[in-house]
C-alpha positions as CSV (number, residue, x, y, z in Angstrom):
1,X,81.1,71.4,102.4
2,X,79.9,74.2,100.2
3,X,81.2,76.1,97.3
4,X,80.7,79.7,96.7
5,X,79.5,81.3,93.6
6,X,79.3,84.8,92.3
7,X,75.6,85.9,92.5
8,X,76.1,89.5,91.4
9,X,78.6,91.8,89.8
10,X,78.9,95.6,89.7
11,X,81.3,98.2,88.5
12,X,81.9,101.9,88.7
13,X,84.3,104.4,87.1
14,X,84.5,108.1,87.3
15,X,83.0,110.1,84.5
16,X,86.2,112.1,83.9
17,X,88.1,110.6,81.0
18,X,91.8,111.4,80.7
19,X,93.3,110.6,77.4
20,X,96.9,110.1,76.4
21,X,96.8,113.5,74.6
22,X,95.6,115.0,77.9
23,X,98.7,113.6,79.7
24,X,100.9,114.8,76.9
25,X,100.1,118.4,78.0
26,X,101.4,117.6,81.5
27,X,104.6,115.7,80.8
28,X,106.9,114.7,77.9
29,X,105.0,111.9,76.5
30,X,102.5,111.1,73.6
31,X,99.7,108.8,72.6
32,X,102.0,106.5,70.4
33,X,104.6,106.1,73.2
34,X,102.0,105.1,75.7
35,X,100.0,102.8,73.5
36,X,103.1,101.0,72.3
37,X,104.3,100.3,75.7
38,X,101.0,99.6,77.6
39,X,98.1,99.4,75.1
40,X,96.3,102.2,77.1
41,X,94.4,104.8,75.3
42,X,92.6,106.5,78.1
43,X,91.7,106.1,81.8
44,X,89.3,107.5,84.3
45,X,90.4,109.9,87.1
46,X,88.5,111.2,90.1
47,X,87.8,114.9,89.6
48,X,87.9,117.3,92.6
49,X,84.3,117.8,93.8
50,X,82.7,114.8,92.0
51,X,81.9,113.2,95.4
52,X,84.1,110.1,94.7
53,X,86.7,108.4,96.9
54,X,87.9,104.8,97.1
55,X,85.2,103.8,99.6
56,X,82.5,105.7,97.8
57,X,83.3,104.2,94.4
58,X,83.3,100.8,96.1
59,X,79.8,101.6,97.5
60,X,78.5,102.4,94.0
61,X,79.9,99.2,92.5
62,X,78.6,97.1,95.5
63,X,75.1,98.6,95.3
64,X,74.8,97.3,91.7
65,X,76.3,93.9,92.5
66,X,73.8,93.4,95.5
67,X,70.8,94.4,93.4
68,X,71.8,92.0,90.6
69,X,72.3,89.2,93.2
70,X,68.7,89.7,94.3
71,X,69.6,90.6,97.7
72,X,69.6,93.6,100.1
73,X,72.2,95.2,102.2
74,X,70.9,93.4,105.3
75,X,71.6,90.1,103.5
76,X,75.3,90.8,103.5
77,X,77.1,89.0,106.4
78,X,80.7,90.2,105.7
79,X,82.7,92.7,103.6
80,X,86.1,92.0,102.1
81,X,87.6,95.2,100.6
82,X,90.8,95.1,98.4
83,X,92.7,98.3,97.8
84,X,96.2,99.9,97.9
85,X,94.7,103.4,98.0
86,X,92.4,103.6,101.0
87,X,90.7,106.9,101.9
88,X,92.8,107.0,105.2
89,X,96.0,105.4,106.3
90,X,93.7,103.8,108.9
91,X,90.9,102.7,109.3
92,X,90.4,100.7,106.1
93,X,87.6,101.2,103.6
94,X,85.7,98.1,104.7
95,X,84.2,99.8,107.7
96,X,83.4,102.9,105.6
97,X,81.4,100.7,103.3
98,X,79.5,99.1,106.2
99,X,78.6,102.5,107.6
100,X,77.8,104.2,104.1
101,X,75.5,101.2,103.1
102,X,73.8,101.2,106.5
103,X,74.6,97.5,107.0
104,X,74.3,95.7,110.4
105,X,77.5,95.5,112.5
106,X,79.1,92.8,110.3
107,X,82.8,92.2,110.0
108,X,84.7,94.2,107.5
109,X,88.2,93.0,106.4
110,X,90.7,94.9,104.3
111,X,93.1,93.2,102.0
112,X,96.3,94.7,101.0
113,X,97.6,92.7,98.1
114,X,97.7,95.4,95.5
115,X,97.2,94.0,91.9
116,X,96.5,90.6,93.2
117,X,94.1,92.1,95.8
118,X,90.7,91.1,94.3
119,X,91.8,87.5,93.8
120,X,93.1,87.3,97.3
121,X,89.9,88.9,98.6
122,X,87.7,86.5,96.6
123,X,89.7,83.5,97.9
124,X,89.3,84.9,101.5
125,X,85.5,85.3,101.1
126,X,85.3,81.8,99.5
127,X,86.8,80.2,102.5
128,X,84.3,81.9,105.0
129,X,81.5,80.5,102.8
130,X,83.1,77.0,102.3
131,X,83.4,76.5,106.0
132,X,79.8,77.5,106.6
133,X,80.5,80.6,108.7
134,X,78.7,83.0,106.3
135,X,76.3,82.7,103.5
136,X,76.6,86.1,101.6
137,X,79.8,88.0,101.4
138,X,80.5,91.3,99.6
139,X,83.9,91.5,97.8
140,X,85.1,94.9,96.6
141,X,88.2,96.0,94.7
142,X,88.6,99.8,94.4
143,X,91.3,102.3,93.8
144,X,91.9,106.0,93.7
145,X,95.3,106.2,92.0
146,X,95.1,109.7,90.5
147,X,95.2,111.4,93.9
148,X,98.9,110.0,94.5
149,X,100.6,110.1,91.1
150,X,103.4,112.2,89.9
151,X,102.1,114.0,86.8
152,X,105.4,115.3,85.6
153,X,108.0,113.9,83.1
154,X,109.8,112.4,86.1
155,X,106.9,110.2,87.0
156,X,105.6,109.4,83.5
157,X,106.6,105.7,83.4
158,X,104.2,105.1,86.2
159,X,101.5,107.8,86.0
160,X,100.4,107.0,82.4
161,X,99.5,103.5,83.5
162,X,97.0,103.9,86.4
163,X,93.3,104.8,86.5
164,X,90.6,105.0,89.1
165,X,87.6,102.7,89.6
166,X,85.8,100.0,91.5
167,X,84.3,96.6,91.0
168,X,82.4,94.3,93.4
169,X,81.1,90.8,93.5
170,X,78.6,89.2,95.9
171,X,79.5,85.6,96.8
172,X,76.8,83.3,98.0
173,X,76.6,79.7,99.2
174,X,76.3,77.0,96.5
175,X,75.5,73.5,97.5
176,X,76.5,72.0,94.1
177,X,80.3,71.7,94.5
178,X,80.8,71.3,90.8
179,X,79.8,75.0,90.3
180,X,81.2,78.2,91.6
181,X,84.8,78.9,92.7
182,X,86.5,75.5,92.3
183,X,89.9,76.6,93.6
184,X,92.2,79.5,94.3
185,X,96.0,79.6,94.2
186,X,98.0,82.4,96.1
187,X,101.8,83.1,96.2
188,X,104.2,85.7,97.2
189,X,107.9,86.6,96.8
190,X,108.8,89.4,99.2
191,X,112.4,89.6,98.2
192,X,111.3,91.8,95.3
193,X,109.0,94.0,97.4
194,X,110.7,97.3,96.5
195,X,110.7,96.7,92.8
196,X,107.1,97.9,92.8
197,X,106.3,100.0,95.8
198,X,105.4,103.2,97.6
199,X,107.7,103.6,100.6
200,X,106.3,106.5,102.4
201,X,105.0,108.3,104.3
202,X,105.3,105.2,106.5
203,X,106.4,104.3,109.9
204,X,110.0,103.9,108.5
205,X,109.9,107.4,106.9
206,X,107.2,109.6,108.4
207,X,106.1,113.0,107.3
208,X,108.6,115.2,109.2
209,X,111.5,113.3,108.0
210,X,110.4,113.6,104.3
211,X,109.9,117.3,104.8
212,X,113.3,117.6,106.3
213,X,115.1,115.9,103.6
214,X,113.0,117.5,100.7
215,X,113.9,114.9,98.1
216,X,113.7,115.9,94.4
217,X,114.4,112.4,93.0
218,X,113.1,109.0,94.2
219,X,110.4,110.8,96.2
220,X,109.0,108.2,98.6
221,X,105.4,109.4,98.5
222,X,105.2,108.5,94.7
223,X,105.0,105.0,93.4
224,X,108.2,103.4,92.1
225,X,108.2,100.6,89.5
226,X,111.2,98.8,87.9
227,X,109.1,98.2,84.7
228,X,111.3,95.8,82.9
229,X,112.0,93.7,85.9
230,X,108.2,93.6,86.9
231,X,107.3,92.7,83.3
232,X,109.8,89.8,83.1
233,X,108.5,88.3,86.4
234,X,104.8,88.9,85.5
235,X,104.7,86.9,82.3
236,X,106.4,83.9,84.1
237,X,104.1,84.0,87.3
238,X,100.9,84.5,85.3
239,X,101.6,81.4,83.3
240,X,102.6,79.3,86.3
241,X,99.6,80.2,88.4
242,X,97.1,79.6,85.6
243,X,98.7,76.1,84.9
244,X,98.5,75.4,88.6
245,X,94.8,76.1,88.7
246,X,94.1,74.1,85.6
247,X,96.0,71.2,86.8
248,X,94.3,71.2,90.3
249,X,90.9,70.8,88.4
250,X,92.2,68.3,85.8
251,X,91.7,71.0,83.1
252,X,93.8,72.1,80.2
253,X,94.0,75.4,78.3
254,X,91.3,74.0,75.9
255,X,88.8,74.0,78.7
256,X,89.1,77.8,79.3
257,X,86.0,79.6,78.1
258,X,87.2,83.1,79.4
259,X,90.4,84.3,80.9
260,X,90.1,87.6,82.8
261,X,93.7,88.7,83.5
262,X,94.6,91.6,85.8
263,X,94.7,94.6,83.6
264,X,98.4,95.6,84.2
265,X,99.7,95.9,80.6
266,X,98.2,94.8,77.4
267,X,101.5,93.3,76.3
268,X,101.5,90.9,79.3
269,X,97.9,89.8,78.5
270,X,98.8,89.2,74.9
271,X,101.9,87.2,75.9
272,X,99.9,85.0,78.2
273,X,97.1,84.6,75.5
274,X,99.6,83.5,72.9
275,X,101.3,81.1,75.4
276,X,98.0,79.3,76.1
277,X,96.8,79.3,72.6
278,X,93.8,81.4,73.3
279,X,91.7,83.4,70.8
280,X,90.7,87.0,71.3
281,X,87.2,85.8,72.2
282,X,88.6,83.8,75.1
283,X,90.4,86.7,76.9
284,X,88.9,89.9,78.1
285,X,90.8,93.0,78.1
286,X,89.7,96.6,78.8
287,X,92.9,98.3,79.9
288,X,92.7,100.3,76.7
289,X,89.7,102.3,78.2
290,X,90.6,102.2,82.1
291,X,94.3,101.8,82.4
292,X,95.5,99.7,85.3
293,X,93.0,99.9,88.2
294,X,94.9,97.5,90.4
295,X,92.5,95.7,92.7
296,X,89.5,97.0,90.7
297,X,90.7,95.7,87.4
298,X,89.6,92.1,87.5
299,X,86.1,92.9,89.0
300,X,85.5,95.8,86.4
301,X,86.6,93.5,83.5
302,X,84.5,90.5,84.8
303,X,81.6,92.8,85.2
304,X,82.0,94.1,81.7
305,X,82.5,90.6,80.2
306,X,79.3,89.4,81.9
307,X,77.3,92.4,80.7
308,X,78.4,91.8,77.2
309,X,77.2,88.2,77.4
310,X,80.8,86.8,77.1
311,X,80.4,84.9,80.4
312,X,77.5,82.3,80.3
313,X,76.3,79.6,82.7
314,X,78.5,76.5,82.5
315,X,81.5,78.4,81.3
316,X,85.0,77.8,82.8
317,X,86.5,81.1,83.9
318,X,90.1,81.7,85.0
319,X,91.0,84.9,86.9
320,X,94.7,85.6,87.2
321,X,96.9,88.5,88.6
322,X,100.3,89.6,89.4
323,X,101.7,92.6,91.2
324,X,103.4,94.4,94.0
325,X,104.8,92.2,96.7
326,X,105.5,90.4,94.6
327,X,102.1,88.5,94.8
328,X,100.3,86.5,92.3
329,X,97.1,84.4,92.2
330,X,94.5,82.7,90.2
331,X,90.9,81.5,90.7
332,X,89.2,78.8,88.6
333,X,85.4,79.3,88.4
334,X,82.6,77.2,87.0
335,X,80.0,79.8,86.1
């Protein structure tokens, strides 16, 4: 048996900064309203003509991660790509990365678990390495939210939250099973699927039907979120899945050196921090700068925390996420 460890991290966000004041010119909102409810001050959006897309941002983050791992593109044996905003309805972004990075004809797997996507993808890659099938697996989380948001007052409760960006990690084989990813814990509760969803265009409501009905409210091609309902479930599931991971490894909250939560809402992260009695130095948040980048949020935050020296060898890390599906997940890592 092997473990897998993160050998390299990388992140990329578009240069275009969109502040709360910028959004206030498009809809009935303001900086104080957004910060009070989400903690977000600004986010990054792809700008038309800047050469970015979900897959291309993933490539930029992956290039950094592979270089930091001391590897080349030819050393990568599998790609696992997490996103809810692929460049195309099909095929997925994984094969685009394989082509753009001129890799061999390696397998490319796409993971559609939204805000929990990166932790699900990490757990998937971990299993391929643990079984000995592959040695080096590239895991990417990337999102282009800005291309599909409703930037009017009607859509403000959702559109002020989300940003664009990408993060990547290279997982490699680790023979010391006391290091690397110690365990992952994955869950879902589909009965609440429509509480945070984008229903169309889809095979249930395809483009001609949407055009024919011409809806002005509850437009299916814009995201819908029952914010209060999602928040209440998130704080419960975050806590549960973190406790599950700690218990599995005979750890307690006192053993956590760094918690990297999915950057959904600063208020959720603060609630979880207080519940586990963690200090500000034990929790890394960057939602203030980037908003919620869904599958990209944890790898971007993890990369920044590592770059700032907040993640060190021997540290116990906890990654935790909750989102659409509902799905939630955690990973316990010995760095």
